[in-house]
C-alpha positions in Angstrom: -25.5 129.5 249.1 -23.4 127.3 250.5 -21.3 124.2 249.0 -21.9 120.9 251.4 -18.8 118.9 249.3 -16.6 118.1 252.2 -18.3 119.8 254.8 -17.8 117.8 258.7 -21.6 117.4 259.4 -22.1 116.0 262.5 -25.9 114.2 263.0 -27.2 112.5 265.9 -29.7 110.1 266.2 -28.3 108.4 263.1 -29.4 105.1 263.3 -32.6 104.7 262.1 -35.0 107.2 261.0 -34.5 111.0 260.3 -31.3 111.0 260.9 -30.4 107.4 259.1 -31.9 109.3 255.7 -30.3 112.2 256.5 -26.6 111.2 256.4 -27.1 109.7 253.5 -28.4 112.5 252.1 -25.4 114.4 253.3 -23.2 112.2 251.7 -24.3 112.1 248.7 -23.5 116.0 248.5 -20.3 115.1 249.1 -20.3 115.9 252.5 -17.7 114.1 255.6 -20.4 112.5 257.7 -20.2 111.5 261.9 -22.9 109.2 262.5 -23.7 109.5 266.0 -25.9 107.2 268.1 -26.3 104.4 271.1 -26.8 101.4 268.4 -23.5 100.5 267.3 -24.6 97.8 265.4 -26.7 99.9 263.3 -24.2 102.8 262.8 -22.2 99.9 261.1 -24.4 98.9 259.0 -25.3 102.6 258.2 -21.6 103.7 257.5 -20.9 100.5 255.5 -23.8 101.2 252.8 -22.6 105.0 252.5 -19.0 104.0 252.4 -19.9 102.3 249.2 -20.3 105.6 247.5 -18.6 108.2 249.8 -15.3 107.0 252.2 -15.6 109.8 254.1 -17.8 108.3 256.8 -17.4 107.3 260.2 -19.3 106.9 263.3 -19.2 107.3 267.0 -20.9 105.6 269.5 -22.4 108.2 272.0 -25.0 108.8 274.9 -25.6 112.3 273.9 -27.4 112.8 277.4 -24.1 112.7 278.7 -21.3 115.3 279.1 -18.5 113.1 278.9 -19.6 111.7 276.0 -20.4 114.1 273.7 -17.0 116.0 274.8 -15.5 112.7 273.3 -18.0 113.1 270.1 -16.0 116.1 269.1 -13.0 115.2 270.1 -12.9 112.0 267.8 -14.9 114.3 264.6 -11.4 116.7 265.1 -8.9 114.3 265.4 -10.5 112.7 262.2 -11.7 115.5 260.2 -10.2 118.6 262.1 -13.3 120.4 262.2 -17.3 120.7 262.4 -19.3 122.5 260.2 -22.9 121.4 260.6 -24.1 120.2 263.5 -27.4 118.1 262.8 -29.5 117.9 266.2 -31.9 114.7 265.7 -31.8 112.9 268.6 -35.1 112.1 270.6 -37.5 110.0 272.1 -41.3 110.4 272.9 -43.6 109.1 275.3 -47.6 109.0 275.4 -48.7 108.7 278.8 -51.3 111.1 280.9 -49.2 113.7 283.8 -50.3 111.3 286.5 -48.5 108.4 284.5 -45.4 109.7 283.8 -42.8 108.4 286.3 -39.5 110.6 287.5 -37.4 108.4 285.1 -39.6 108.3 282.3 -39.8 112.7 283.1 -35.5 112.6 283.6 -35.0 110.3 280.0 -37.4 112.5 278.0 -36.0 115.7 278.8 -32.2 114.6 278.7 -32.8 112.8 275.3 -34.8 115.7 273.7 -33.6 118.7 275.3 -30.3 118.1 277.2 -28.7 116.6 274.4 -29.4 119.3 272.4 -27.5 121.9 274.8 -24.3 119.5 275.1 -24.2 118.9 271.6 -24.4 122.6 270.6 -22.7 124.1 273.3 -20.0 121.4 272.2 -19.9 122.4 268.8 -19.8 125.8 269.0 -17.0 126.1 271.5 -15.5 124.4 268.6 -16.5 126.8 265.5 -15.2 129.8 267.4 -11.9 128.4 268.3 -11.6 128.1 264.9 -13.6 130.9 263.4 -15.7 128.4 261.5 -19.2 129.9 260.0 -20.9 126.5 261.3 -24.4 125.8 261.3 -26.4 124.4 263.7 -29.7 122.9 262.5 -32.2 121.0 264.9 -35.3 119.0 264.0 -37.8 120.1 267.0 -41.8 119.0 266.3 -44.7 120.7 266.4 -45.6 119.9 269.8 -43.0 122.3 270.1 -44.8 124.8 269.5 -48.6 123.6 270.6 -49.7 121.4 273.6 -50.9 117.7 273.0 -52.9 115.7 275.5 -51.2 112.9 276.9 -47.5 114.2 275.4 -46.8 116.6 278.0 -43.6 115.3 278.5 -42.5 115.5 275.2 -43.8 119.2 274.5 -41.8 120.2 277.8 -38.8 119.7 276.1 -39.2 120.6 272.0 -41.0 123.7 274.1 -37.6 124.0 275.8 -35.5 123.2 272.3 -37.7 126.1 270.7 -36.6 128.6 273.1 -33.0 127.8 273.6 -32.6 127.9 269.7 -34.4 131.2 269.4 -31.5 132.3 272.3 -28.8 131.2 270.8 -29.6 132.2 267.8 -29.5 136.3 268.5 -26.1 135.1 270.8 -24.0 133.7 267.8 -24.5 136.2 265.1 -21.5 138.3 266.5 -19.8 134.8 265.1 -21.3 134.3 261.9 -22.5 131.0 263.2 -26.1 130.0 261.7 -29.0 128.3 264.1 -32.2 126.4 262.4 -34.9 124.5 263.6 -37.0 122.4 262.1 -41.2 121.7 263.5 -42.3 118.8 261.6 -45.3 116.9 262.3 -45.8 113.1 262.0 -43.5 111.5 260.3 -43.2 107.7 259.3 -40.6 106.5 261.6 -40.0 103.7 264.4 -40.5 107.0 266.7 -44.3 105.7 267.2 -43.5 101.7 267.5 -44.2 102.0 271.3 -47.0 104.5 271.3 -50.7 103.0 271.8 -52.5 105.9 269.4 -50.4 106.0 265.6 -50.6 108.5 263.4 -52.3 107.2 260.1 -49.8 107.1 256.9 -52.0 109.9 255.3 -51.2 112.3 258.2 -47.2 111.5 257.7 -44.5 112.4 255.6 -41.3 110.0 255.2 -38.1 110.7 256.6 -36.4 111.0 253.4 -38.4 114.4 253.0 -37.6 115.8 256.1 -34.0 114.9 254.6 -34.4 116.8 251.8 -35.5 119.7 254.0 -32.5 119.5 256.1 -30.2 119.5 253.4 -31.9 122.8 251.5 -31.7 124.3 254.6 -27.7 123.6 255.2 -26.7 124.7 251.7 -28.7 128.2 252.7 -29.8 128.3 249.3 -33.4 130.1 249.6 -34.8 129.2 246.5 -33.8 125.5 247.0 -35.7 126.0 250.9 -38.7 127.7 249.5 -39.0 124.9 246.5 -38.3 121.9 249.2 -40.9 123.2 251.3 -43.4 123.3 248.7 -43.0 120.2 247.8 -43.3 119.3 251.2 -46.8 121.0 251.6 -47.7 119.1 248.1 -46.6 115.5 249.7 -48.5 116.2 252.4 -51.6 116.6 250.5 -50.8 113.6 248.3 -50.3 111.4 250.8 -53.7 112.4 252.5 -55.4 111.8 249.6 -53.8 108.6 248.3 -54.3 106.9 252.3 -57.4 108.5 252.7 -59.0 106.6 249.8 -57.9 103.2 250.7 
């Protein structure tokens, strides 16, 4: 089991949803949290909230699809905290459109946000972990769309399948450096992710951002009993939410 107190945790997509909830839960465990996103006002609000109970919280405004900004992000993390122990790849965007209606720019945006950002952040974090001989942990939030094909989600599915393949490959590469690689594949989660979609899942089909955050914290703790317990609770919650909202 790994104690999370004073671990330096970098979280992308931290301005809302899963990233925001995850940042709060890591901060509650005493971790040193680096909030990363493009929306600086949201980052400032979250930092202010977390600072009320954990002073070791900073934010770095960054577009994680751009190499130079990712390098700056980890330079700044090392300047402030000296190291990076855990990376949570969470930044992402969706797109609901049939293949004939997907523009080239939309395709690139989805691929860069969901896949290229994971590559860039993982590569830079790993380089620094290896240099400092840190037995770090790379955790990525993928999607069940990275396991199956879904109509009208071709671009999104392609990006998440790419993430799955990338993570499976580097998992074996990084074993010799004692760097752990984990990926989770959540189904629908109740966040602002769906606000721009025509088809929005019913509440009974979704977990909360806090539910996923609890899972990520359990994985980072590397406690098998805790991971099993959290996963069992999530299964129960799926059943509970379905029953609760189906009866309304």
